[in-house]
KOLMARTOR-53518 format. One record per atom (N, C-alpha, C, O, CB): residue number from 1; residue in one letter; x, y, z. Coordinates in nm, 4 decimals. Glycine has a CB too. Layout:
BEGIN
num:residu:u:v:w
NUM:A:X:Y:Z
...
REM end
This chain:
BEGIN
num:residu:u:v:w
1:M:8.2131:12.7617:9.9852
1:M:8.3656:12.8282:9.9703
1:M:8.3701:12.8006:9.7963
1:M:8.2908:12.7430:9.7218
1:M:8.5197:12.7266:10.0822
2:T:8.4872:12.8627:9.7736
2:T:8.5343:12.8649:9.6283
2:T:8.6664:12.8494:9.6211
2:T:8.7432:12.8681:9.7155
2:T:8.5029:12.9844:9.5556
3:A:8.7053:12.8065:9.4830
3:A:8.8730:12.7962:9.4541
3:A:8.9276:12.8960:9.4817
3:A:8.8666:13.0010:9.4617
3:A:8.9235:12.7727:9.3220
4:L:9.0758:12.8998:9.5431
4:L:9.1405:12.9787:9.5471
4:L:9.1503:13.0761:9.4104
4:L:9.1502:13.0411:9.2924
4:L:9.2371:12.9191:9.5910
5:N:9.1590:13.2164:9.4707
5:N:9.2050:13.2872:9.3741
5:N:9.3611:13.3608:9.4393
5:N:9.4251:13.4393:9.3693
5:N:9.0784:13.3929:9.3287
6:K:9.3930:13.3336:9.5369
6:K:9.5226:13.4275:9.5515
6:K:9.5966:13.2698:9.6429
6:K:9.5328:13.1679:9.6692
6:K:9.4928:13.6288:9.6698
7:D:9.7589:13.2989:9.6777
7:D:9.8253:13.2425:9.7538
7:D:9.7165:13.2109:9.8877
7:D:9.6465:13.3048:9.9256
7:D:9.9520:13.3276:9.7726
8:R:9.7069:13.0982:9.9461
8:R:9.7341:13.0878:10.0873
8:R:9.8113:12.9902:10.1901
8:R:9.8813:12.8924:10.1639
8:R:9.6338:13.0874:10.1228
9:N:9.7755:13.0496:10.3220
9:N:9.9120:13.0111:10.3682
9:N:9.8195:12.8197:10.4422
9:N:9.7054:12.8322:10.4869
9:N:10.0047:13.1764:10.5272
10:T:9.8622:12.7219:10.4430
10:T:9.8054:12.6297:10.4666
10:T:9.8111:12.5383:10.5436
10:T:9.8230:12.4233:10.5013
10:T:9.7990:12.6005:10.4050
11:A:9.8050:12.5621:10.6569
11:A:9.8366:12.4554:10.7800
11:A:9.8808:12.3500:10.7704
11:A:9.8333:12.2739:10.6860
11:A:9.7491:12.4182:10.8469
12:K:10.0015:12.3032:10.8649
12:K:9.9849:12.1425:10.8497
12:K:10.1225:12.0967:10.9696
12:K:10.2033:12.1586:11.0388
12:K:10.0175:12.0765:10.6429
13:R:10.0915:11.9655:10.9444
13:R:10.1375:11.9168:11.1043
13:R:10.3092:11.8469:11.0574
13:R:10.3297:11.7534:10.9799
13:R:9.9923:11.7545:11.1904
14:A:10.3912:11.9116:11.1177
14:A:10.5127:11.8283:11.1189
14:A:10.5016:11.6920:11.1709
14:A:10.4452:11.6564:11.2743
14:A:10.6120:11.8915:11.1933
15:G:10.5969:11.5821:11.0380
15:G:10.6166:11.4362:11.0920
15:G:10.5298:11.3601:11.0820
15:G:10.5507:11.2388:11.0825
15:G:10.6422:11.4206:11.2107
16:A:10.4034:11.4162:11.0698
16:A:10.2863:11.3435:11.0274
16:A:10.2474:11.2560:11.1676
16:A:10.2100:11.1388:11.1623
16:A:10.3218:11.2443:10.8844
17:V:10.2647:11.3435:11.3124
17:V:10.1933:11.2814:11.4401
17:V:10.0750:11.3423:11.4370
17:V:10.0426:11.4601:11.4226
17:V:10.2609:11.3024:11.5825
18:H:9.9922:11.2045:11.4591
18:H:9.8240:11.2326:11.4843
18:H:9.8312:11.2351:11.6981
18:H:9.8845:11.1713:11.7888
18:H:9.6899:11.0366:11.3868
19:N:9.7486:11.3408:11.6816
19:N:9.7472:11.3349:11.8746
19:N:9.6117:11.3264:11.8790
19:N:9.5506:11.4277:11.8447
19:N:9.8104:11.4886:11.9864
20:D:9.5312:11.2035:11.9225
20:D:9.4066:11.1753:11.9621
20:D:9.3745:11.1377:12.1170
20:D:9.4532:11.0779:12.1905
20:D:9.3700:11.0746:11.8788
21:P:9.2396:11.1851:12.1552
21:P:9.1986:11.1713:12.2624
21:P:9.1779:11.0292:12.2962
21:P:9.1034:10.9672:12.2202
21:P:9.1005:11.2451:12.2727
22:V:9.2350:10.9595:12.4061
22:V:9.2428:10.8126:12.4353
22:V:9.0675:10.7890:12.4987
22:V:8.9849:10.8722:12.5365
22:V:9.3922:10.7746:12.5687
23:A:9.0622:10.6620:12.4900
23:A:8.9417:10.6125:12.5058
23:A:8.9471:10.5920:12.6749
23:A:9.0449:10.5784:12.7484
23:A:8.9172:10.4761:12.4074
24:A:8.8191:10.5952:12.7022
24:A:8.8391:10.5605:12.8453
24:A:8.8405:10.4314:12.9302
24:A:8.7554:10.3465:12.9036
24:A:8.7592:10.6193:12.8953
25:S:8.9238:10.4096:13.0241
25:S:8.9791:10.2912:13.1048
25:S:9.1009:10.1956:13.0048
25:S:9.1305:10.0761:13.0021
25:S:8.8306:10.1863:13.1514
26:A:9.1561:10.3342:12.9187
26:A:9.2458:10.2165:12.8006
26:A:9.3788:10.3053:12.8347
26:A:9.4000:10.4262:12.8441
26:A:9.1872:10.2111:12.5774
27:T:9.4787:10.1571:12.8524
27:T:9.6164:10.2227:12.8534
27:T:9.6934:10.1929:12.7504
27:T:9.6802:10.0801:12.7028
27:T:9.6922:10.1930:12.9629
28:I:9.7735:10.2678:12.7019
28:I:9.8741:10.2385:12.5616
28:I:10.0134:10.2670:12.6082
28:I:10.0630:10.3658:12.6623
28:I:9.8406:10.3476:12.4163
29:F:10.0701:10.1312:12.5649
29:F:10.2148:10.1174:12.5823
29:F:10.2815:10.1764:12.4512
29:F:10.2286:10.1719:12.3402
29:F:10.2563:9.9605:12.6079
30:A:10.4514:10.2533:12.4901
30:A:10.4509:10.3446:12.3726
30:A:10.5604:10.1899:12.2819
30:A:10.6045:10.0951:12.3469
30:A:10.5456:10.5554:12.4126
31:G:10.5735:10.2011:12.1792
31:G:10.5905:10.1074:12.0811
31:G:10.4602:10.0356:12.0400
31:G:10.4893:9.9268:11.9903
31:G:10.6892:10.0144:12.1259
32:S:10.3308:10.0566:12.0426
32:S:10.2087:9.9508:12.0534
32:S:10.1382:10.0041:11.9583
32:S:10.1419:10.1268:11.9490
32:S:10.1222:9.9341:12.1924
33:I:10.0625:9.9329:11.8709
33:I:10.0098:9.9555:11.7514
33:I:9.8636:10.0299:11.8642
33:I:9.8130:9.9995:11.9722
33:I:9.9924:9.7918:11.6262
34:T:9.8455:10.1245:11.7732
34:T:9.7566:10.2252:11.7902
34:T:9.6053:10.2552:11.7079
34:T:9.6141:10.3140:11.6001
34:T:9.8391:10.3239:11.7711
35:V:9.4784:10.2186:11.7537
35:V:9.3806:10.2162:11.6686
35:V:9.2492:10.3582:11.7148
35:V:9.2599:10.4185:11.8216
35:V:9.3263:10.0466:11.6781
36:L:9.1849:10.3759:11.6575
36:L:9.0568:10.4278:11.6376
36:L:8.9664:10.3676:11.7123
36:L:8.9783:10.2460:11.6971
36:L:9.0174:10.4236:11.5138
37:N:8.8922:10.3910:11.7767
37:N:8.7924:10.2693:11.8093
37:N:8.6471:10.3254:11.7642
37:N:8.6673:10.4399:11.7238
37:N:8.7929:10.2237:11.9879
38:A:8.5177:10.2959:11.7544
38:A:8.4292:10.2600:11.6698
38:A:8.3652:10.4132:11.7071
38:A:8.2738:10.4544:11.6356
38:A:8.3458:10.1061:11.6940
39:T:8.4073:10.4856:11.8042
39:T:8.3705:10.6042:11.8456
39:T:8.4822:10.7310:11.8146
39:T:8.4549:10.8508:11.8214
39:T:8.3411:10.5827:11.9903
40:G:8.5693:10.6922:11.7912
40:G:8.6939:10.7798:11.7556
40:G:8.7558:10.7856:11.8735
40:G:8.8029:10.8993:11.8778
40:G:8.6699:10.9249:11.6991
41:Y:8.7793:10.7371:11.9578
41:Y:8.8811:10.7317:12.0626
41:Y:9.0208:10.6158:12.0609
41:Y:9.0111:10.4952:12.0382
41:Y:8.7926:10.7050:12.1876
42:A:9.1324:10.6826:12.0879
42:A:9.2495:10.6161:12.0536
42:A:9.2415:10.5111:12.2024
42:A:9.2069:10.5338:12.3183
42:A:9.3989:10.7349:12.0284
43:A:9.2989:10.3736:12.1214
43:A:9.3034:10.2501:12.2246
43:A:9.4274:10.1681:12.1447
43:A:9.4569:10.1732:12.0253
43:A:9.1319:10.1476:12.2393
44:P:9.4818:10.1002:12.2402
44:P:9.5395:9.9660:12.1810
44:P:9.4934:9.8947:12.0914
44:P:9.3754:9.8599:12.0953
44:P:9.5518:9.8823:12.2559
45:G:9.6019:9.8459:11.9602
45:G:9.5363:9.7578:11.9224
45:G:9.4966:9.6199:11.9522
45:G:9.5684:9.5543:12.0277
45:G:9.5663:9.7621:11.8525
46:T:9.3742:9.5603:11.8941
46:T:9.3272:9.4326:11.9700
46:T:9.2457:9.3480:11.8824
46:T:9.2254:9.4000:11.7726
46:T:9.2420:9.4659:12.0980
47:T:9.2084:9.2658:11.8946
47:T:9.1371:9.1476:11.7981
47:T:8.9599:9.2439:11.7650
47:T:8.8713:9.2165:11.8459
47:T:9.1154:8.9425:11.9233
48:A:8.9419:9.2959:11.7071
48:A:8.8148:9.3471:11.6835
48:A:8.7747:9.3924:11.5546
48:A:8.8548:9.3996:11.4613
48:A:8.7963:9.4417:11.7616
49:I:8.6518:9.4241:11.5449
49:I:8.6461:9.4749:11.3652
49:I:8.5738:9.6300:11.3949
49:I:8.4824:9.6616:11.4710
49:I:8.5107:9.3431:11.2309
50:G:8.6442:9.6985:11.3144
50:G:8.5743:9.8678:11.2927
50:G:8.6707:9.9488:11.3737
50:G:8.6657:10.0669:11.4078
50:G:8.3924:9.8994:11.3646
51:L:8.7680:9.8466:11.3982
51:L:8.9153:9.9772:11.4589
51:L:8.9787:10.0662:11.3125
51:L:8.9356:10.0348:11.2016
51:L:9.1078:9.8550:11.5444
52:T:9.0591:10.1518:11.3244
52:T:9.1343:10.1892:11.2292
52:T:9.2738:10.2036:11.2698
52:T:9.2877:10.2597:11.3786
52:T:9.0848:10.2979:11.1772
53:A:9.3730:10.1698:11.2144
53:A:9.5364:10.1460:11.2644
53:A:9.5860:10.3190:11.2348
53:A:9.5841:10.3462:11.1148
53:A:9.6486:9.9962:11.1371
54:R:9.6197:10.4104:11.3071
54:R:9.6673:10.5045:11.3425
54:R:9.8140:10.5329:11.3245
54:R:9.8508:10.6372:11.2704
54:R:9.6307:10.5075:11.4449
55:G:9.8998:10.4410:11.3694
55:G:10.0463:10.4056:11.3997
55:G:10.0643:10.3908:11.5347
55:G:9.9737:10.3820:11.6175
55:G:10.1451:10.5055:11.3528
56:L:10.1958:10.3879:11.5586
56:L:10.2363:10.3411:11.6732
56:L:10.2602:10.4058:11.7770
56:L:10.3626:10.4703:11.7545
56:L:10.3178:10.2879:11.6603
57:C:10.2113:10.4320:11.9132
57:C:10.2307:10.4864:12.0286
57:C:10.3609:10.5229:12.0576
57:C:10.4620:10.4552:12.0762
57:C:10.1867:10.4132:12.1155
58:Q:10.3292:10.7081:12.0586
58:Q:10.5148:10.7582:12.0878
58:Q:10.5513:10.7547:12.2557
58:Q:10.6608:10.7437:12.3108
58:Q:10.5509:10.9638:12.0281
59:K:10.4233:10.7677:12.3097
59:K:10.4830:10.7611:12.4453
59:K:10.3688:10.6759:12.5217
59:K:10.2717:10.6303:12.4613
59:K:10.5141:10.9203:12.5150
60:Q:10.3898:10.6587:12.6612
60:Q:10.2856:10.5416:12.6942
60:Q:10.1833:10.6490:12.7603
60:Q:10.2220:10.7503:12.8185
60:Q:10.3475:10.3965:12.8122
61:V:10.0762:10.6205:12.7468
61:V:9.9358:10.7330:12.8102
61:V:9.8706:10.6296:12.8851
61:V:9.8520:10.5189:12.8345
61:V:9.8040:10.8156:12.6784
62:D:9.8271:10.6629:13.0258
62:D:9.7616:10.5601:13.1207
62:D:9.6141:10.6868:13.1337
62:D:9.6037:10.8025:13.1744
62:D:9.8819:10.5098:13.3041
63:N:9.5278:10.5926:13.0787
63:N:9.4024:10.6777:13.1152
63:N:9.2919:10.5871:13.1815
63:N:9.1708:10.6093:13.1821
63:N:9.3387:10.7500:12.9792
64:S:9.3630:10.4736:13.2408
64:S:9.2608:10.3657:13.2651
64:S:9.1701:10.3859:13.4062
64:S:9.0904:10.3118:13.4637
64:S:9.3434:10.2222:13.2718
65:A:9.2323:10.5543:13.4411
65:A:9.0929:10.5598:13.5728
65:A:8.9943:10.7168:13.4866
65:A:8.9094:10.7806:13.5489
65:A:9.1904:10.6239:13.8186
66:G:9.0328:10.7471:13.3448
66:G:8.9588:10.8494:13.3041
66:G:8.8614:10.8383:13.2028
66:G:8.8405:10.7411:13.1302
66:G:9.0324:10.9341:13.2728
67:A:8.8084:10.9386:13.2049
67:A:8.6787:10.8916:13.0878
67:A:8.7463:10.8939:12.9451
67:A:8.8672:10.8732:12.9343
67:A:8.5277:11.0176:13.0818
68:D:8.6747:10.9167:12.8477
68:D:8.6708:10.9449:12.7032
68:D:8.7635:11.0571:12.6777
68:D:8.7307:11.1614:12.7344
68:D:8.5281:10.9790:12.6527
69:G:8.8582:11.0611:12.6151
69:G:8.9228:11.2137:12.5927
69:G:8.9495:11.3141:12.7732
69:G:8.9179:11.4260:12.8137
69:G:8.7714:11.3176:12.4683
70:D:9.0189:11.2003:12.8298
70:D:9.0560:11.3051:12.9378
70:D:9.2347:11.3280:12.9233
70:D:9.2969:11.4279:12.9596
70:D:9.0038:11.2366:13.1112
71:L:9.2850:11.2164:12.8662
71:L:9.3892:11.2305:12.8250
71:L:9.4438:11.2044:12.6336
71:L:9.3766:11.1363:12.5561
71:L:9.4408:11.1498:12.9253
72:A:9.5339:11.2537:12.6063
72:A:9.5742:11.2510:12.4213
72:A:9.6817:11.1652:12.3922
72:A:9.7675:11.1627:12.4804
72:A:9.6310:11.4049:12.3503
73:V:9.7031:11.0901:12.2881
73:V:9.7784:11.0219:12.2712
73:V:9.8781:11.0747:12.1504
73:V:9.8064:11.1353:12.0707
73:V:9.7140:10.9115:12.2641
74:D:10.0062:11.0752:12.1087
74:D:10.0888:11.1090:11.9857
74:D:10.0940:10.9438:11.9163
74:D:10.1044:10.8356:11.9741
74:D:10.2649:11.1877:12.0339
75:T:10.0857:10.9665:11.8147
75:T:10.0926:10.8593:11.7210
75:T:10.1469:10.8332:11.5623
75:T:10.0735:10.8755:11.4730
75:T:9.9823:10.8358:11.7208
76:Q:10.2625:10.7707:11.5274
76:Q:10.2884:10.8119:11.4081
76:Q:10.2667:10.7005:11.3170
76:Q:10.2915:10.5818:11.3386
76:Q:10.4141:10.8667:11.4012
77:P:10.2156:10.7553:11.2088
77:P:10.2566:10.6463:11.1001
77:P:10.3816:10.6377:11.0424
77:P:10.4670:10.7263:11.0457
77:P:10.1810:10.6545:10.9921
78:G:10.3920:10.5226:10.9858
78:G:10.5320:10.4859:10.9428
78:G:10.5148:10.3504:10.8836
78:G:10.4034:10.3183:10.8423
78:G:10.6421:10.4856:11.0645
79:I:10.6524:10.2380:10.8731
79:I:10.6533:10.1293:10.8300
79:I:10.7364:10.0877:10.9684
79:I:10.8277:10.1581:11.0115
79:I:10.7068:10.1117:10.6783
80:Y:10.6967:9.9738:11.0275
80:Y:10.7305:9.9191:11.1726
80:Y:10.7197:9.7755:11.1653
80:Y:10.6518:9.7047:11.0909
80:Y:10.6317:9.9734:11.2908
81:Q:10.8011:9.7470:11.2580
81:Q:10.8234:9.5800:11.2606
81:Q:10.7297:9.5189:11.3985
81:Q:10.7374:9.5422:11.5191
81:Q:11.0200:9.5376:11.2868
82:L:10.6610:9.4514:11.3358
82:L:10.5761:9.4237:11.4494
82:L:10.5904:9.2628:11.4704
82:L:10.6634:9.1938:11.3993
82:L:10.4171:9.4751:11.4207
83:A:10.4902:9.1987:11.6055
83:A:10.5574:9.0298:11.5858
83:A:10.4471:8.9837:11.5173
83:A:10.3350:9.0339:11.5252
83:A:10.5930:8.9193:11.7383
84:N:10.4898:8.8524:11.4244
84:N:10.4247:8.7635:11.3906
84:N:10.3545:8.6729:11.4224
84:N:10.4213:8.5807:11.4692
84:N:10.4599:8.7362:11.3562
85:D:10.1863:8.6423:11.4179
85:D:10.1562:8.5350:11.4676
85:D:10.2107:8.3879:11.4528
85:D:10.1882:8.2878:11.5207
85:D:10.0576:8.5405:11.4440
86:G:10.2982:8.4097:11.3295
86:G:10.3528:8.2656:11.2789
86:G:10.2775:8.2189:11.1172
86:G:10.3176:8.1263:11.0468
86:G:10.3027:8.1354:11.4155
87:S:10.1343:8.3322:11.0790
87:S:10.1034:8.3084:10.9439
87:S:10.1632:8.3947:10.8824
87:S:10.1595:8.3654:10.7629
87:S:9.9771:8.3063:10.9077
88:V:10.2061:8.4680:10.8961
88:V:10.2557:8.6151:10.7838
88:V:10.4115:8.5079:10.7358
88:V:10.5002:8.4536:10.8016
88:V:10.3110:8.8446:10.9104
89:T:10.3838:8.5171:10.6083
89:T:10.4716:8.4686:10.5021
89:T:10.5572:8.5823:10.4402
89:T:10.5549:8.6975:10.4836
89:T:10.3872:8.4008:10.3929
90:R:10.6287:8.5434:10.3411
90:R:10.7003:8.6535:10.2305
90:R:10.6538:8.6414:10.1425
90:R:10.6885:8.7235:10.0577
90:R:10.8304:8.6559:10.1905
91:T:10.5460:8.5363:10.0975
91:T:10.4552:8.5356:10.0244
91:T:10.3171:8.6030:10.0303
91:T:10.2268:8.5945:9.9471
91:T:10.4496:8.4368:10.0158
92:D:10.3193:8.6707:10.1443
92:D:10.2157:8.8043:10.2113
92:D:10.2674:8.9629:10.1709
92:D:10.1980:9.0644:10.1655
92:D:10.2223:8.7986:10.4071
93:I:10.3617:8.9530:10.1540
93:I:10.4029:9.0892:10.1086
93:I:10.3284:9.1856:9.9714
93:I:10.3194:9.1492:9.8542
93:I:10.5499:9.0619:10.0746
94:G:10.2876:9.2993:10.0241
94:G:10.1827:9.3629:9.9765
94:G:10.0636:9.3617:9.9979
94:G:9.9893:9.4593:9.9875
94:G:10.1800:9.3535:9.8930
95:G:10.0291:9.2393:10.0337
95:G:9.8997:9.2208:10.1194
95:G:9.8859:9.2889:10.2663
95:G:9.9788:9.3429:10.3264
95:G:9.8835:9.0695:10.1416
96:T:9.7646:9.2773:10.3084
96:T:9.7169:9.3209:10.3986
96:T:9.7783:9.2405:10.5489
96:T:9.7793:9.1177:10.5581
96:T:9.5761:9.3152:10.3617
97:A:9.8179:9.3142:10.6388
97:A:9.8378:9.2353:10.8058
97:A:9.6925:9.2605:10.8341
97:A:9.6055:9.3145:10.7658
97:A:9.9653:9.3216:10.9493
98:Y:9.6908:9.2200:10.9235
98:Y:9.5755:9.2355:11.0673
98:Y:9.6083:9.2345:11.1808
98:Y:9.6996:9.1569:11.2088
98:Y:9.4811:9.1412:11.0900
99:I:9.5567:9.3076:11.2775
99:I:9.5816:9.3017:11.4114
99:I:9.5178:9.2204:11.4946
99:I:9.3980:9.2184:11.5228
99:I:9.5698:9.4041:11.4565
100:V:9.6158:9.1449:11.5371
100:V:9.6044:9.0507:11.6550
100:V:9.5531:9.1219:11.7922
100:V:9.4436:9.1322:11.8475
100:V:9.7497:8.9849:11.6807
101:D:9.6832:9.1651:11.8198
101:D:9.7220:9.2346:11.9658
101:D:9.7891:9.3687:11.9191
101:D:9.8124:9.3963:11.8014
101:D:9.8408:9.1340:12.0709
102:D:9.8198:9.4565:12.0390
102:D:9.8660:9.5598:11.9986
102:D:10.0318:9.5770:11.9811
102:D:10.1024:9.6777:11.9856
102:D:9.8090:9.6435:12.0802
103:Q:10.0666:9.4233:11.9573
103:Q:10.2120:9.4153:11.8941
103:Q:10.1823:9.2970:11.7481
103:Q:10.2527:9.2820:11.6482
103:Q:10.3473:9.3400:12.0387
104:T:10.0989:9.2525:11.7724
104:T:10.1144:9.1163:11.6723
104:T:10.0275:9.1563:11.5664
104:T:9.9300:9.2305:11.5783
104:T:10.0630:8.9571:11.7380
105:V:10.0768:9.0922:11.4431
105:V:9.9910:9.0838:11.3172
105:V:9.9776:8.9571:11.2703
105:V:10.0566:8.8671:11.2987
105:V:10.0402:9.1611:11.2084
106:A:9.8200:8.9358:11.1543
106:A:9.8220:8.7980:11.1172
106:A:9.8030:8.8446:10.9866
106:A:9.7856:8.9638:10.9609
106:A:9.7184:8.6888:11.1813
107:N:9.8068:8.7190:10.8696
107:N:9.7637:8.7273:10.7444
107:N:9.6430:8.7503:10.6930
107:N:9.6173:8.7993:10.5830
107:N:9.7902:8.6444:10.7011
108:T:9.5424:8.7001:10.8064
108:T:9.3925:8.7115:10.7817
108:T:9.3066:8.7871:10.8764
108:T:9.3549:8.8082:10.9877
108:T:9.3365:8.5821:10.7767
109:D:9.1751:8.8358:10.8480
109:D:9.1117:8.8958:10.8974
109:D:8.9974:8.7756:11.0387
109:D:8.8894:8.7985:11.0932
109:D:9.0535:8.9755:10.7648
110:G:9.0864:8.6644:11.0471
110:G:9.0481:8.5868:11.1457
110:G:8.8904:8.5284:11.1346
110:G:8.8414:8.4964:11.2428
110:G:9.0731:8.6674:11.2659
111:T:8.8087:8.5118:11.0193
111:T:8.6986:8.5178:10.9938
111:T:8.6174:8.6121:11.0096
111:T:8.5074:8.5810:11.0553
111:T:8.6654:8.4479:11.0283
112:N:8.6426:8.7483:10.9796
112:N:8.6010:8.8845:10.9765
112:N:8.5897:8.8994:11.1430
112:N:8.4707:8.9086:11.1731
112:N:8.4510:8.9133:10.8793
113:T:8.6734:8.9044:11.2553
113:T:8.7737:8.9596:11.3691
113:T:8.8165:9.0271:11.3894
113:T:8.7969:9.0888:11.4941
113:T:8.8459:8.9379:11.3971
114:R:8.9173:9.0645:11.2874
114:R:9.0491:9.1138:11.2830
114:R:8.9994:9.2487:11.1645
114:R:8.9321:9.2497:11.0615
114:R:9.1814:8.9765:11.2265
115:S:9.0891:9.3764:11.2610
115:S:9.0839:9.5007:11.1778
115:S:9.2233:9.5304:11.0869
115:S:9.3352:9.5102:11.1341
115:S:9.0570:9.6256:11.2815
116:A:9.2012:9.5803:10.9521
116:A:9.3326:9.5799:10.9328
116:A:9.4426:9.6899:11.0005
116:A:9.4171:9.8020:11.0445
116:A:9.3355:9.5843:10.8007
117:A:9.5592:9.6280:10.9947
117:A:9.7170:9.7189:11.0535
117:A:9.7399:9.7892:10.9568
117:A:9.7722:9.9075:10.9681
117:A:9.8696:9.6357:11.0866
118:G:9.7250:9.7179:10.8256
118:G:9.8389:9.8012:10.7237
118:G:9.8854:9.7006:10.6266
118:G:9.8566:9.5810:10.6317
118:G:9.9853:9.8659:10.8076
119:I:9.9576:9.7562:10.5396
119:I:10.0113:9.6661:10.4226
119:I:10.1553:9.6281:10.4615
119:I:10.2431:9.7041:10.5023
119:I:10.0102:9.7458:10.2715
120:I:10.1616:9.5055:10.4422
120:I:10.2954:9.4237:10.4615
120:I:10.3929:9.4706:10.3660
120:I:10.3523:9.4855:10.2507
120:I:10.2784:9.2663:10.4411
121:T:10.5238:9.4989:10.3936
121:T:10.6371:9.5723:10.3135
121:T:10.7678:9.4424:10.3487
121:T:10.8757:9.4382:10.2895
121:T:10.6763:9.7686:10.3907
122:D:10.7331:9.3662:10.4343
122:D:10.8571:9.2842:10.4215
122:D:10.8497:9.1687:10.5449
122:D:10.7788:9.1886:10.6436
122:D:10.9991:9.3886:10.4345
123:V:10.9012:9.0903:10.5347
123:V:10.9018:8.9950:10.6313
123:V:11.0236:8.9080:10.6250
123:V:11.0872:8.8732:10.5255
123:V:10.7839:8.9192:10.6223
124:D:11.0514:8.8684:10.8041
124:D:11.1991:8.8531:10.8276
124:D:11.2232:8.7753:10.9541
124:D:11.1635:8.8155:11.0541
124:D:11.2707:8.9921:10.8373
125:A:11.2782:8.7015:10.9620
125:A:11.3393:8.6426:11.1187
125:A:11.2587:8.7258:11.2615
125:A:11.1913:8.6711:11.3488
125:A:11.5425:8.6886:11.1285
126:D:11.2913:8.8664:11.2489
126:D:11.2035:8.9119:11.3616
126:D:11.1169:8.9780:11.3735
126:D:11.0825:9.0416:11.4731
126:D:11.2407:8.9527:11.4300
127:G:11.0445:8.9680:11.2174
127:G:10.8950:8.9684:11.2535
127:G:10.8435:9.0223:11.1046
127:G:10.8905:8.9710:11.0031
127:G:10.8496:9.0800:11.4012
128:V:10.7326:9.1412:11.0961
128:V:10.6512:9.1484:10.9645
128:V:10.6494:9.3297:10.9849
128:V:10.6048:9.4046:11.0718
128:V:10.4661:9.0435:10.9647
129:W:10.7301:9.3513:10.8429
129:W:10.7268:9.5298:10.8442
129:W:10.5718:9.5287:10.8246
129:W:10.5131:9.4311:10.7780
129:W:10.8292:9.6333:10.6944
130:V:10.5094:9.6443:10.8634
130:V:10.4026:9.6999:10.8320
130:V:10.3896:9.8582:10.8213
130:V:10.4267:9.9349:10.9101
130:V:10.3237:9.6503:10.9143
131:Q:10.3384:9.8924:10.7145
131:Q:10.3313:9.9966:10.6864
131:Q:10.1821:10.0613:10.7069
131:Q:10.0913:10.0521:10.6243
131:Q:10.3848:9.9954:10.5715
132:I:10.1746:10.1295:10.8348
132:I:10.0527:10.1828:10.9131
132:I:10.0175:10.2916:10.8853
132:I:10.1032:10.3768:10.9093
132:I:10.0608:10.1901:11.0389
133:G:9.8904:10.3421:10.8278
133:G:9.8713:10.4931:10.8279
133:G:9.9076:10.5197:10.6588
133:G:9.9042:10.6335:10.6120
133:G:9.9896:10.5833:10.9542
REM end
């Protein structure tokens, strides 16, 4: 490959929506934290290490009877209000939120048992605002 020497029509995806193949036996609910597992397949957020937060699921996908990649899920990165496990406070703003389950975050990695969800942007009475993706 060489550097450009003329204009290029570069492909883009509108709205920054990811479309990932879903892991075998997984059901991902709309509005849930969606991750890529160690083998690169989409799954609901859970307490585990080695997960990569992708965004929030846009429409439920039920691959509970399927194999890896039989279905795909759309996820969208952004700032979302998630449930607080009770540990996140306003002093955590700017720090990392960690995945507890597909809707809940914490302020620690649970002694190396949780993957990062994203950056805490705000905390209020209704939950934790997290920048995912």
